[in-house]
Chimera marker file (.cmm) of the C-alpha trace (Angstrom):
<marker_set name="trace">
<marker id="1" x="6.606" y="-48.411" z="37.197" r="1" g="1" b="0" radius="0.5"/>
<marker id="2" x="3.685" y="-50.299" z="39.353" r="1" g="1" b="0" radius="0.5"/>
<marker id="3" x="1.270" y="-49.981" z="36.101" r="1" g="1" b="0" radius="0.5"/>
<marker id="4" x="4.012" y="-51.435" z="34.090" r="1" g="1" b="0" radius="0.5"/>
<marker id="5" x="4.472" y="-54.737" z="36.564" r="1" g="1" b="0" radius="0.5"/>
<marker id="6" x="0.453" y="-54.461" z="36.164" r="1" g="1" b="0" radius="0.5"/>
<marker id="7" x="0.593" y="-54.940" z="31.851" r="1" g="1" b="0" radius="0.5"/>
<marker id="8" x="3.499" y="-57.742" z="32.348" r="1" g="1" b="0" radius="0.5"/>
<marker id="9" x="1.061" y="-59.350" z="34.566" r="1" g="1" b="0" radius="0.5"/>
<marker id="10" x="-1.932" y="-59.105" z="32.386" r="1" g="1" b="0" radius="0.5"/>
<marker id="11" x="-0.311" y="-59.979" z="29.035" r="1" g="1" b="0" radius="0.5"/>
<marker id="12" x="1.986" y="-62.809" z="30.907" r="1" g="1" b="0" radius="0.5"/>
<marker id="13" x="4.849" y="-60.966" z="29.092" r="1" g="1" b="0" radius="0.5"/>
<marker id="14" x="8.789" y="-61.320" z="29.981" r="1" g="1" b="0" radius="0.5"/>
<marker id="15" x="11.149" y="-58.957" z="31.781" r="1" g="1" b="0" radius="0.5"/>
<marker id="16" x="14.768" y="-58.360" z="32.695" r="1" g="1" b="0" radius="0.5"/>
<marker id="17" x="16.967" y="-56.181" z="34.446" r="1" g="1" b="0" radius="0.5"/>
<marker id="18" x="16.778" y="-53.692" z="31.669" r="1" g="1" b="0" radius="0.5"/>
<marker id="19" x="13.521" y="-54.978" z="29.202" r="1" g="1" b="0" radius="0.5"/>
<marker id="20" x="10.200" y="-55.735" z="28.929" r="1" g="1" b="0" radius="0.5"/>
<marker id="21" x="10.016" y="-58.572" z="26.556" r="1" g="1" b="0" radius="0.5"/>
<marker id="22" x="6.596" y="-58.824" z="24.336" r="1" g="1" b="0" radius="0.5"/>
<marker id="23" x="6.454" y="-62.337" z="22.529" r="1" g="1" b="0" radius="0.5"/>
<marker id="24" x="4.787" y="-61.637" z="19.021" r="1" g="1" b="0" radius="0.5"/>
<marker id="25" x="2.800" y="-63.826" z="16.794" r="1" g="1" b="0" radius="0.5"/>
<marker id="26" x="4.759" y="-65.313" z="13.523" r="1" g="1" b="0" radius="0.5"/>
<marker id="27" x="3.421" y="-66.799" z="10.639" r="1" g="1" b="0" radius="0.5"/>
<marker id="28" x="6.272" y="-69.524" z="9.834" r="1" g="1" b="0" radius="0.5"/>
<marker id="29" x="6.042" y="-70.643" z="13.217" r="1" g="1" b="0" radius="0.5"/>
<marker id="30" x="8.937" y="-69.259" z="14.702" r="1" g="1" b="0" radius="0.5"/>
<marker id="31" x="9.624" y="-67.032" z="17.745" r="1" g="1" b="0" radius="0.5"/>
<marker id="32" x="9.849" y="-63.399" z="17.581" r="1" g="1" b="0" radius="0.5"/>
<marker id="33" x="10.205" y="-60.795" z="20.366" r="1" g="1" b="0" radius="0.5"/>
<marker id="34" x="10.044" y="-57.705" z="21.321" r="1" g="1" b="0" radius="0.5"/>
<marker id="35" x="12.221" y="-55.411" z="23.579" r="1" g="1" b="0" radius="0.5"/>
<marker id="36" x="11.308" y="-52.477" z="25.207" r="1" g="1" b="0" radius="0.5"/>
<marker id="37" x="13.707" y="-50.352" z="27.291" r="1" g="1" b="0" radius="0.5"/>
<marker id="38" x="12.440" y="-49.982" z="30.929" r="1" g="1" b="0" radius="0.5"/>
<marker id="39" x="11.898" y="-46.120" z="30.700" r="1" g="1" b="0" radius="0.5"/>
<marker id="40" x="9.086" y="-43.879" z="31.633" r="1" g="1" b="0" radius="0.5"/>
<marker id="41" x="9.092" y="-42.616" z="28.356" r="1" g="1" b="0" radius="0.5"/>
<marker id="42" x="10.233" y="-43.958" z="24.923" r="1" g="1" b="0" radius="0.5"/>
<marker id="43" x="11.033" y="-41.799" z="21.771" r="1" g="1" b="0" radius="0.5"/>
<marker id="44" x="8.759" y="-42.845" z="18.800" r="1" g="1" b="0" radius="0.5"/>
<marker id="45" x="9.736" y="-41.786" z="15.113" r="1" g="1" b="0" radius="0.5"/>
<marker id="46" x="6.996" y="-41.441" z="12.822" r="1" g="1" b="0" radius="0.5"/>
<marker id="47" x="7.080" y="-41.970" z="8.750" r="1" g="1" b="0" radius="0.5"/>
<marker id="48" x="6.409" y="-38.483" z="8.809" r="1" g="1" b="0" radius="0.5"/>
<marker id="49" x="9.408" y="-37.836" z="10.273" r="1" g="1" b="0" radius="0.5"/>
<marker id="50" x="9.189" y="-36.143" z="13.473" r="1" g="1" b="0" radius="0.5"/>
<marker id="51" x="9.233" y="-38.016" z="16.806" r="1" g="1" b="0" radius="0.5"/>
<marker id="52" x="7.642" y="-37.704" z="19.998" r="1" g="1" b="0" radius="0.5"/>
<marker id="53" x="7.614" y="-39.554" z="23.149" r="1" g="1" b="0" radius="0.5"/>
<marker id="54" x="5.088" y="-41.807" z="24.677" r="1" g="1" b="0" radius="0.5"/>
<marker id="55" x="4.702" y="-43.736" z="27.742" r="1" g="1" b="0" radius="0.5"/>
<marker id="56" x="6.035" y="-47.335" z="28.351" r="1" g="1" b="0" radius="0.5"/>
<marker id="57" x="2.567" y="-48.300" z="28.986" r="1" g="1" b="0" radius="0.5"/>
<marker id="58" x="0.947" y="-47.043" z="26.069" r="1" g="1" b="0" radius="0.5"/>
<marker id="59" x="3.670" y="-48.320" z="23.822" r="1" g="1" b="0" radius="0.5"/>
<marker id="60" x="3.498" y="-51.855" z="25.673" r="1" g="1" b="0" radius="0.5"/>
<marker id="61" x="-0.143" y="-51.580" z="25.116" r="1" g="1" b="0" radius="0.5"/>
<marker id="62" x="0.142" y="-50.701" z="21.051" r="1" g="1" b="0" radius="0.5"/>
<marker id="63" x="2.804" y="-53.465" z="20.811" r="1" g="1" b="0" radius="0.5"/>
<marker id="64" x="0.509" y="-56.199" z="22.492" r="1" g="1" b="0" radius="0.5"/>
<marker id="65" x="-2.695" y="-55.298" z="20.980" r="1" g="1" b="0" radius="0.5"/>
<marker id="66" x="-1.550" y="-54.724" z="17.473" r="1" g="1" b="0" radius="0.5"/>
<marker id="67" x="1.955" y="-56.457" z="17.005" r="1" g="1" b="0" radius="0.5"/>
<marker id="68" x="1.439" y="-56.543" z="12.994" r="1" g="1" b="0" radius="0.5"/>
<marker id="69" x="1.363" y="-52.628" z="12.451" r="1" g="1" b="0" radius="0.5"/>
<marker id="70" x="4.237" y="-50.506" z="12.580" r="1" g="1" b="0" radius="0.5"/>
<marker id="71" x="4.125" y="-49.182" z="16.571" r="1" g="1" b="0" radius="0.5"/>
<marker id="72" x="3.047" y="-45.091" z="15.411" r="1" g="1" b="0" radius="0.5"/>
<marker id="73" x="-0.205" y="-46.851" z="13.773" r="1" g="1" b="0" radius="0.5"/>
<marker id="74" x="-0.561" y="-48.902" z="16.695" r="1" g="1" b="0" radius="0.5"/>
<marker id="75" x="-0.185" y="-46.211" z="19.087" r="1" g="1" b="0" radius="0.5"/>
<marker id="76" x="-2.836" y="-43.953" z="17.149" r="1" g="1" b="0" radius="0.5"/>
<marker id="77" x="-5.384" y="-46.556" z="17.719" r="1" g="1" b="0" radius="0.5"/>
<marker id="78" x="-4.445" y="-46.890" z="21.393" r="1" g="1" b="0" radius="0.5"/>
<marker id="79" x="-5.519" y="-43.045" z="21.665" r="1" g="1" b="0" radius="0.5"/>
<marker id="80" x="-8.346" y="-43.676" z="19.359" r="1" g="1" b="0" radius="0.5"/>
<marker id="81" x="-10.176" y="-46.231" z="21.028" r="1" g="1" b="0" radius="0.5"/>
<marker id="82" x="-9.035" y="-45.578" z="25.065" r="1" g="1" b="0" radius="0.5"/>
<marker id="83" x="-11.851" y="-47.700" z="26.482" r="1" g="1" b="0" radius="0.5"/>
<marker id="84" x="-9.659" y="-49.868" z="24.847" r="1" g="1" b="0" radius="0.5"/>
<marker id="85" x="-6.322" y="-49.084" z="26.803" r="1" g="1" b="0" radius="0.5"/>
<marker id="86" x="-7.787" y="-48.019" z="29.712" r="1" g="1" b="0" radius="0.5"/>
<marker id="87" x="-5.474" y="-50.035" z="32.601" r="1" g="1" b="0" radius="0.5"/>
<marker id="88" x="-7.695" y="-50.322" z="35.892" r="1" g="1" b="0" radius="0.5"/>
<marker id="89" x="-10.000" y="-47.473" z="35.264" r="1" g="1" b="0" radius="0.5"/>
<marker id="90" x="-13.412" y="-48.257" z="37.027" r="1" g="1" b="0" radius="0.5"/>
<marker id="91" x="-16.269" y="-48.652" z="34.602" r="1" g="1" b="0" radius="0.5"/>
<marker id="92" x="-18.122" y="-46.019" z="36.489" r="1" g="1" b="0" radius="0.5"/>
<marker id="93" x="-15.353" y="-43.276" z="35.106" r="1" g="1" b="0" radius="0.5"/>
<marker id="94" x="-16.334" y="-40.560" z="32.276" r="1" g="1" b="0" radius="0.5"/>
<marker id="95" x="-13.732" y="-39.220" z="29.910" r="1" g="1" b="0" radius="0.5"/>
<marker id="96" x="-13.096" y="-35.363" z="30.919" r="1" g="1" b="0" radius="0.5"/>
<marker id="97" x="-11.711" y="-34.448" z="28.180" r="1" g="1" b="0" radius="0.5"/>
<marker id="98" x="-15.097" y="-34.105" z="25.741" r="1" g="1" b="0" radius="0.5"/>
<link id1="1" id2="2" r="1" g="1" b="0" radius="0.2"/>
<link id1="2" id2="3" r="1" g="1" b="0" radius="0.2"/>
<link id1="3" id2="4" r="1" g="1" b="0" radius="0.2"/>
<link id1="4" id2="5" r="1" g="1" b="0" radius="0.2"/>
<link id1="5" id2="6" r="1" g="1" b="0" radius="0.2"/>
<link id1="6" id2="7" r="1" g="1" b="0" radius="0.2"/>
<link id1="7" id2="8" r="1" g="1" b="0" radius="0.2"/>
<link id1="8" id2="9" r="1" g="1" b="0" radius="0.2"/>
<link id1="9" id2="10" r="1" g="1" b="0" radius="0.2"/>
<link id1="10" id2="11" r="1" g="1" b="0" radius="0.2"/>
<link id1="11" id2="12" r="1" g="1" b="0" radius="0.2"/>
<link id1="12" id2="13" r="1" g="1" b="0" radius="0.2"/>
<link id1="13" id2="14" r="1" g="1" b="0" radius="0.2"/>
<link id1="14" id2="15" r="1" g="1" b="0" radius="0.2"/>
<link id1="15" id2="16" r="1" g="1" b="0" radius="0.2"/>
<link id1="16" id2="17" r="1" g="1" b="0" radius="0.2"/>
<link id1="17" id2="18" r="1" g="1" b="0" radius="0.2"/>
<link id1="18" id2="19" r="1" g="1" b="0" radius="0.2"/>
<link id1="19" id2="20" r="1" g="1" b="0" radius="0.2"/>
<link id1="20" id2="21" r="1" g="1" b="0" radius="0.2"/>
<link id1="21" id2="22" r="1" g="1" b="0" radius="0.2"/>
<link id1="22" id2="23" r="1" g="1" b="0" radius="0.2"/>
<link id1="23" id2="24" r="1" g="1" b="0" radius="0.2"/>
<link id1="24" id2="25" r="1" g="1" b="0" radius="0.2"/>
<link id1="25" id2="26" r="1" g="1" b="0" radius="0.2"/>
<link id1="26" id2="27" r="1" g="1" b="0" radius="0.2"/>
<link id1="27" id2="28" r="1" g="1" b="0" radius="0.2"/>
<link id1="28" id2="29" r="1" g="1" b="0" radius="0.2"/>
<link id1="29" id2="30" r="1" g="1" b="0" radius="0.2"/>
<link id1="30" id2="31" r="1" g="1" b="0" radius="0.2"/>
<link id1="31" id2="32" r="1" g="1" b="0" radius="0.2"/>
<link id1="32" id2="33" r="1" g="1" b="0" radius="0.2"/>
<link id1="33" id2="34" r="1" g="1" b="0" radius="0.2"/>
<link id1="34" id2="35" r="1" g="1" b="0" radius="0.2"/>
<link id1="35" id2="36" r="1" g="1" b="0" radius="0.2"/>
<link id1="36" id2="37" r="1" g="1" b="0" radius="0.2"/>
<link id1="37" id2="38" r="1" g="1" b="0" radius="0.2"/>
<link id1="38" id2="39" r="1" g="1" b="0" radius="0.2"/>
<link id1="39" id2="40" r="1" g="1" b="0" radius="0.2"/>
<link id1="40" id2="41" r="1" g="1" b="0" radius="0.2"/>
<link id1="41" id2="42" r="1" g="1" b="0" radius="0.2"/>
<link id1="42" id2="43" r="1" g="1" b="0" radius="0.2"/>
<link id1="43" id2="44" r="1" g="1" b="0" radius="0.2"/>
<link id1="44" id2="45" r="1" g="1" b="0" radius="0.2"/>
<link id1="45" id2="46" r="1" g="1" b="0" radius="0.2"/>
<link id1="46" id2="47" r="1" g="1" b="0" radius="0.2"/>
<link id1="47" id2="48" r="1" g="1" b="0" radius="0.2"/>
<link id1="48" id2="49" r="1" g="1" b="0" radius="0.2"/>
<link id1="49" id2="50" r="1" g="1" b="0" radius="0.2"/>
<link id1="50" id2="51" r="1" g="1" b="0" radius="0.2"/>
<link id1="51" id2="52" r="1" g="1" b="0" radius="0.2"/>
<link id1="52" id2="53" r="1" g="1" b="0" radius="0.2"/>
<link id1="53" id2="54" r="1" g="1" b="0" radius="0.2"/>
<link id1="54" id2="55" r="1" g="1" b="0" radius="0.2"/>
<link id1="55" id2="56" r="1" g="1" b="0" radius="0.2"/>
<link id1="56" id2="57" r="1" g="1" b="0" radius="0.2"/>
<link id1="57" id2="58" r="1" g="1" b="0" radius="0.2"/>
<link id1="58" id2="59" r="1" g="1" b="0" radius="0.2"/>
<link id1="59" id2="60" r="1" g="1" b="0" radius="0.2"/>
<link id1="60" id2="61" r="1" g="1" b="0" radius="0.2"/>
<link id1="61" id2="62" r="1" g="1" b="0" radius="0.2"/>
<link id1="62" id2="63" r="1" g="1" b="0" radius="0.2"/>
<link id1="63" id2="64" r="1" g="1" b="0" radius="0.2"/>
<link id1="64" id2="65" r="1" g="1" b="0" radius="0.2"/>
<link id1="65" id2="66" r="1" g="1" b="0" radius="0.2"/>
<link id1="66" id2="67" r="1" g="1" b="0" radius="0.2"/>
<link id1="67" id2="68" r="1" g="1" b="0" radius="0.2"/>
<link id1="68" id2="69" r="1" g="1" b="0" radius="0.2"/>
<link id1="69" id2="70" r="1" g="1" b="0" radius="0.2"/>
<link id1="70" id2="71" r="1" g="1" b="0" radius="0.2"/>
<link id1="71" id2="72" r="1" g="1" b="0" radius="0.2"/>
<link id1="72" id2="73" r="1" g="1" b="0" radius="0.2"/>
<link id1="73" id2="74" r="1" g="1" b="0" radius="0.2"/>
<link id1="74" id2="75" r="1" g="1" b="0" radius="0.2"/>
<link id1="75" id2="76" r="1" g="1" b="0" radius="0.2"/>
<link id1="76" id2="77" r="1" g="1" b="0" radius="0.2"/>
<link id1="77" id2="78" r="1" g="1" b="0" radius="0.2"/>
<link id1="78" id2="79" r="1" g="1" b="0" radius="0.2"/>
<link id1="79" id2="80" r="1" g="1" b="0" radius="0.2"/>
<link id1="80" id2="81" r="1" g="1" b="0" radius="0.2"/>
<link id1="81" id2="82" r="1" g="1" b="0" radius="0.2"/>
<link id1="82" id2="83" r="1" g="1" b="0" radius="0.2"/>
<link id1="83" id2="84" r="1" g="1" b="0" radius="0.2"/>
<link id1="84" id2="85" r="1" g="1" b="0" radius="0.2"/>
<link id1="85" id2="86" r="1" g="1" b="0" radius="0.2"/>
<link id1="86" id2="87" r="1" g="1" b="0" radius="0.2"/>
<link id1="87" id2="88" r="1" g="1" b="0" radius="0.2"/>
<link id1="88" id2="89" r="1" g="1" b="0" radius="0.2"/>
<link id1="89" id2="90" r="1" g="1" b="0" radius="0.2"/>
<link id1="90" id2="91" r="1" g="1" b="0" radius="0.2"/>
<link id1="91" id2="92" r="1" g="1" b="0" radius="0.2"/>
<link id1="92" id2="93" r="1" g="1" b="0" radius="0.2"/>
<link id1="93" id2="94" r="1" g="1" b="0" radius="0.2"/>
<link id1="94" id2="95" r="1" g="1" b="0" radius="0.2"/>
<link id1="95" id2="96" r="1" g="1" b="0" radius="0.2"/>
<link id1="96" id2="97" r="1" g="1" b="0" radius="0.2"/>
<link id1="97" id2="98" r="1" g="1" b="0" radius="0.2"/>
</marker_set>
């Protein structure tokens, strides 16, 4: 959960014993918050009905970076643009998945 603690500090998120709390922008000026359970992985159901589990760190980044999208869509963007979602990698590392 060290990676989660880093994300909480980086994005100035709130947390309680069971949740990571992400403040979300609201067009009407009302405060909205997203509560994510503190689990290593969370199941996400996609619009086509399939279910997949994702690390909490990816879900946090997807929610913070793309708050107006469905979570399934924002996770896609985090995976599509990995340089935006990298946590603490140095600039000299290369992607070995080519």
